[in-house]
N, C-alpha and C positions, 0 to 999 in steps of 0.2 A: 504494500500500500504506500502511495506517495503522500508526503506531508509538506506543508509550507507554513512555517510558524514565524510569528513576528520576531524580528531581530533588529534593533535600532529602527531606522526608518525604512528598512527593507524586510525581506523574508529570508529565512534559512530553509533550504529544501533538503529532504533526505527520504530514504525508502526503508521500510521495515517489512520483512517477509511475513505473510499471513500466519504462518505457523508460530511465529514469535509474538504476535500482537495480542495482548490480553484485553486491552480496553483503550478507548479514546474518551477522555473526560471533557465533555462540553456541557454548557448549561442545559438544564432540563427545560422542556417546553412547558411554559406556564401561560395561561390565558390572561391577557390584560385588556379589560373592557375599555378603560380610559388610560391615557398617558399624559405626561407633561403637566401643563397648567390645569387641564380639566380634572386630572386625578387629584391634584392638590386641592382644588375646590371641593371635590367630593369628600375628601378626608375632613376638611374643615367644617363641612355641613353635617358630618357624622362622627363627632369625636368619640373616643373610647374612654369609658369610665370618667366622663367629664361633661360639664356644660359646654356649650359653644363658647368660643373665646370672647365674643362680643357681650356675653352675659357674665363674664368673669371680670373683665376690666371696667374701669369707670373713668368718666371724663375728669381730667385734672390730675390723674395719677401719673407718676413717672414710670415709664415702661422701658425695660431693657430687653432687647432681642439679641441673643448670643448665637453667633453662627461661625462656621468653619473658616479657617484661613486658606491661603492660596495653595497650600500643599495638598489639600483635600479636593475630591471631585464633587463636593456638594454644590448643586446649581442654585446658589442663593439668589441670583438675579431672576430666576424663574419663579421661585417660591415666595420671595419677599413681597412682590406687588400684590399677590393674592392675600397674603397674611395682613398686609396693611389695610386692604379694603375692609376686612373684618374689624380691625381696630377703629377705622373711621366710622363704621356703622355704630360703634359704641360712643362716638363723640370724642375720641382721642385725637389730639392735635399733633402735628409733626414736631413741634418744639418740645413736646413731652416724651418723645421717642428717642432712644439712643441704640444704635447698632454697635455691638462689641464683637470684635473678631477674636476668637478663642485661639490664641497663639500657642498655648502650652509652653513648650521649650523652644519653639521656632523663632526665627528672626521677625523683626517688625516689617510691615508692608510699606511700600512707597504709596504716595497718594494716588498714582495711576493704577496701582494694583487694587486699592480699595474701590476706586471707581469701577474697575473691571468686574469686581466681585458682586457689587450690588446694582450696577447699572447707573448710567450718568444721571438720570432724572432723580433717583432716590438719593444718590450721593450729594446732589446739589441742595436738597431740602431737608435732609435728616443728618444729624451728627453721627459720623461713623468713626469709631476709635479702636485702636489696638489695645490689648492687654498691656498694662504697665506693671511689671512685677515689683516695682518700687512703691506702688500705691495700693497695697493690699491690707486687709484687716484680718487679724487672727480671730478665728471663731471657735477654737478649741481643738480637741484631738479625737479622732475616730476610734472605734473599739479596736482597730488594728494598729493603732499608734501613729496614724498619719496626722501631722500637725497642719490643720486646715487653715490656710490663709487665702482669702478670695479678693479679687479686684474690687476696690471700694465702690465704684459706680454700680456694680452688680449687687453688692450687699445693700446699698442704700436705696435701690429702686423699690417702688411699691409692688411691681409685678415683673416676673422674669419668664421669658419665653425662650425655649431652647430649640434651635434648628440643628439638623445634621443629616448625614446619609448613613444608612446601616450597611455595613459590610463586615466580613470576618476580620477579627483582630487577633494576632497570634498569641497574645496572653490575656487580653481583657475579654476574650470570647467574641464580642461584637462591638462595633463602634456605635455611636448614637446614644440617645437617651441622656442620662445625667453626665455622660462623658463631656458634654459641652461645658459643664461646671468644673468637674475634676477629671482630667487635668487642664481642661481648656482655659480657665481663667484663674488658675492657682499659681502660687510661687514654685520655683524650682525645687525647694526643699519638700514641699507637699508632693510634687510629682515623683521625686526620687523615692520617697517613703512608700508611695502607692506602687510604683513600678518595681520596687525591690522584691515584691512578692511573685514576680514572674517566674522565679526559679522553682516554684512549687508545682507538683505534678498536676494539680487541678486547674492551674492557670494555662489554658490552651484555647485555640480557636474553636468556636462553636459551642463553648461551655459557659453556662450561666450559673446553674445551681451548684453551690460549693466552690465556685471560682473566687478565690480571695480578692483578686484585683477588682473584678466586677462588683462584688459585695461592698468593697470599700468605696468604689465610685458611687454606687447607689446610696450609700449611707451619707454622702456629702449633702444630699438633698434634705436631710434632717436638720442641717445647720443653716442652709440657705435655701428657702423654699422655691421649688420649681412649680410655677402656676400652670404651665402648658408646654407641650412639646409638639413639634411638627417635624417628622423624619421621613426620608424618602429612600426607596431602593431603586438602584439604577441597573439597567441591563448592560451588556458588554459594549454597547454604543453610547453609553452615558445618558440614555433616555430614562426619564422617570416612569416606571411602570407600576409603582406602588407607593402610596403615601399613607402615613398613619398620623393621627393627631389626638391630643388629649392628655391623659394621665401619664406621668413620666415613666412609670413602670409598665402599666398595662398596655399602653399604646406601643411602647418600645418592644415589648415581647411579641406583640402581634406582628410587628415588622420583622422581627427575627425569625418567626415561624415562616413568613413568606420567603425570606431570604433562603432558608433551608430548602424550601420546595424548588427554588430556582437554582441554587449553587451547591447544595450538598449532594454529592454524587456517590451513589452506592457502587462499590466494586466487588466482584465475586471473591477476590483474594488480592493480597498485595503483590506487586510485581518485583521481579529481580532487578529490573532496570526501569527507571522513570525518566522520560525525556520531558522537560518542563520549560515553557517559555513564559516570561513575565507578560508577554503581549506586545512587545516592541516599545518604541518610543512613545511617551516619555517614561514609561514604567521601568525601563532598563537603562535609563540614562546614567546611573551609577549603581554600585553594589548595595549601597544603603537602601535604595528603592527596590532593587531586585530580590533582596533578602526575603521579602514577603512570599514570593512565589516558591522559593526554596523551602520555606517553613511549611507551606501547604503541601508541598511534594513529599515531605517526610512521612505523611500519613498514608501514602500510597506505596511505599517501598519496604521491602523486607529488611530486617536486621542483617547486616553484611552485604546489602545490595549497593547499587550505584545510582546516584542521581546525576543526570546530564542537564546542567542548567544553561539555557541560552539567554545571555544577557550581554548586550554590547558593552555597557559600562564605559562609554565614550568619554565621560567626564570623571573617570576614576572611581574612588571609593565614596566620595560625596558628602562626608561630614567629618569635621576635624577630630572630635573625640573618638569616633568610630575608627577613623584611619589610624590614630595613635594606638588603639588597642590591637587592631589587626596587624600592624607593622612592627610593634615593639614587644609583643608577648612572645615568650619563648616556646609556648605550646598551647594547644587548645584547652588542655586540662587547667592550665594557669588562668585562662580567661574565665572559665567556669568557677574556679576557686575564688578569684578576685571579685567577681560580681556578687558572690555570696557573702564575702567579707565586707565589701563596701560598694554599694550600688552607685553607678555613674551613668547618667544619660548619655547615649551614644555608645558607650561600652556595652549597654544591654543588647544591642543588635549584634555586636561581635560575639557576645556570649551565646546568643541564640544560634548563630552559625556553628559555634563550637559544640553546642548540644546536638545539632544534627550530625556533626562529624564523629560523635561518640559511637554511632552505630552504622554509619553510611559513608562511603567515599563520594566525593563531589567532583565531577568533571565539569570544568567551566569552559564553555565556548564563548569567547568574548573578543574585544578589541584591545585588551590589556596585554602588556608585555609578559611573555611566558615565565620569565624568571621571577617577575613581581608576583604573578599568580601563585607560583610555588611557595614564595615567601609568606603568603597569607593562608597557607595550609590547604589550598585547593589545587586541582590538577588541570593544567591548561591543554586545550585542544583548539585547532584552527577551524574545524568543521564538526558538525554532528556526525557525519559518516565516520570520520576518524575516531571520534569518541565511542561510537557504537562498536566499531571493530575491536577496540581495546576492551570494552565492557564485555563483549561476547567471549573474548579471549580469556578474561578473568573468570567469568561466571558460567561459561559453557555455551555451546551452539543452541541449546534448547531453552535458554533463558527467556523468560516472559517479560514483555515490555508494555508499560502503560505510558500513554502520551497525554500531556496536559497543555493544550494550546493557550489556555487562559489561567495560568498558574496563580496569579495574584487574586483571582476571584473564586475559583472553584476549590471546594473542600472535600477531599476523598473520605469515604467512610466504608471500611472493609466489613463485609457481612460475615466473614469468618477469618 
């Protein structure tokens, strides 16, 4: 069977014999009656475990709308105009609304980026601001020991509305919901404390119940009330095919269930070899971004197997702390030990790669220098065909292969 998978701004082509092909993991077919703006309107008219937003807010109240930053695929400029209409019906004025970008630990936006995210019309009439970690209020400590300090304008608002897209998160289970608050508008210390629990077995993609990271995230809403959420699920073309609105837990969980129908893929068994693409540019612009596809692929490969990761990484590793961990650690075991001793943002992604390497070899097909790839504990190849030849040499001619064209989105689930 012939394959053509995203690699940078082009495709990587390769063949796999039918006798070796175990499965191709593509999104499930899920009916979407409405899409885009129409689906957002439907969700707002039918909130889950909540009154309609226009019956929650009051004229004269200070409203904060928290939304994702530029590193996320959340289509704020599609969602926000529909949400604002609901607020206007309640008599809320533009001057009483503030849009806050949930940066977490990411860099601040340029004004042009803010304008791009919300659209020019909204940018001109509504105050749109980034999280300022130097202007946060301490609210106490969660039961897990996270020192919760939240951006002052969010704390002081009369009403808080959280926007976001729901996708799998490699240790928080799913994005969306209260994640707009924690880590979205919290200090680096709070984020580090929360994310330090990623090393626990229960902290994994697609897991909510018993996931210590997600439980800590949701507990943040007890310190700073979330009045309403509006979350969306996107297909592989970034089109909104599902929106959920209302209660920050119940609506979010409904969105997670839909995501599972779309992107949780059952496989009859794990493969000896998994060929996974991040989906091409910009998802494989650097290794920091491509790590997500690698982490999803680990659920499809047997212990002792091989993951062939297609990721151009044209811009290198992609984040300063991540790069330091990957290039200065003397072993993968050191990375895992160090993240358990002292959690460091950026280092957490290096440790996640190290945890994959505990049980699996990773062959990297990229634009990176081969010696550099070896120095970061991965095995370099110029093409998928070359990587497959070596993988079959290691694991035998009868080795079974799983192909993941959209590794960043799809979550494999072995039935046995």
